[in-house]
C-alpha positions in Angstrom: -93.3 -70.1 17.2 -95.2 -73.0 15.7 -93.9 -76.5 14.8 -94.9 -79.1 12.3 -93.7 -82.5 13.5 -93.6 -86.2 12.6 -93.8 -88.9 15.2 -92.9 -92.5 14.5 -95.1 -94.9 16.3 -94.0 -98.2 17.7 -95.6 -100.0 14.7 -93.5 -97.9 12.4 -96.4 -95.8 11.2 -96.0 -92.0 11.0 -98.2 -89.3 12.6 -97.9 -85.6 11.5 -99.2 -82.7 13.6 -98.6 -79.1 14.7 -97.9 -77.6 18.1 -96.2 -74.7 19.9 -94.5 -77.1 22.3 -93.0 -80.3 21.0 -92.1 -81.9 24.4 -95.6 -81.2 25.8 -97.3 -82.5 22.7 -95.2 -85.7 22.5 -96.0 -86.4 26.2 -99.7 -85.9 25.4 -99.4 -88.4 22.6 -97.5 -90.8 24.8 -100.2 -90.6 27.5 -102.8 -91.3 24.7 -104.3 -87.8 25.1 -102.8 -86.4 21.9 -105.2 -87.6 19.3 -107.3 -90.6 18.2 -104.6 -92.0 15.9 -101.8 -92.1 18.6 -104.3 -93.3 21.2 -104.4 -96.6 19.3 -100.8 -96.5 17.9 -98.3 -96.0 20.7 -95.7 -93.4 19.9 -91.9 -94.2 19.9 -90.2 -90.8 19.1 -90.3 -87.5 17.4 -88.4 -88.0 14.2 -88.8 -84.6 12.4 -89.7 -81.0 13.2 -89.9 -77.7 11.3 -90.2 -74.2 12.7 -92.9 -71.8 11.4 -93.6 -68.2 12.3 -97.4 -68.7 12.3 -100.0 -71.4 13.0 -101.3 -71.0 9.4 -97.9 -71.8 7.9 -97.5 -74.8 10.2 -101.0 -76.1 9.3 -100.3 -75.6 5.6 -97.0 -77.6 5.9 -98.8 -80.3 7.9 -101.3 -80.8 5.0 -98.4 -80.9 2.5 -96.6 -83.6 4.6 -99.7 -85.6 5.1 -100.2 -85.7 1.4 -96.8 -87.3 0.8 -96.2 -91.0 0.3 -94.6 -92.6 3.4 -91.2 -93.0 1.6 -91.1 -89.2 1.0 -92.0 -88.5 4.6 -89.2 -90.8 5.7 -86.8 -89.0 3.3 -87.5 -85.8 5.2 -86.1 -87.0 8.5 -83.5 -89.4 7.0 -82.0 -86.4 5.1 -82.0 -84.3 8.2 -80.3 -87.0 10.2 -77.5 -87.3 7.6 -76.9 -83.5 7.6 
């Protein structure tokens, strides 16, 4: 199983990525080993995840999410929180 995820950084910016293991990947980001962006923007928490059956589907969704304005990205996890 693959996941598309959004992490909120301590400066309130959002980072979107894909992984097979959310906990492991978050710890990598937290240790500044998860990517260039999160190395310079300390992470706060995972705010959104989606399950996908293949890496290809997860990557396609990652690109869709990255293309959204910040308010629409935030709406994804604010709606999920209310549900």
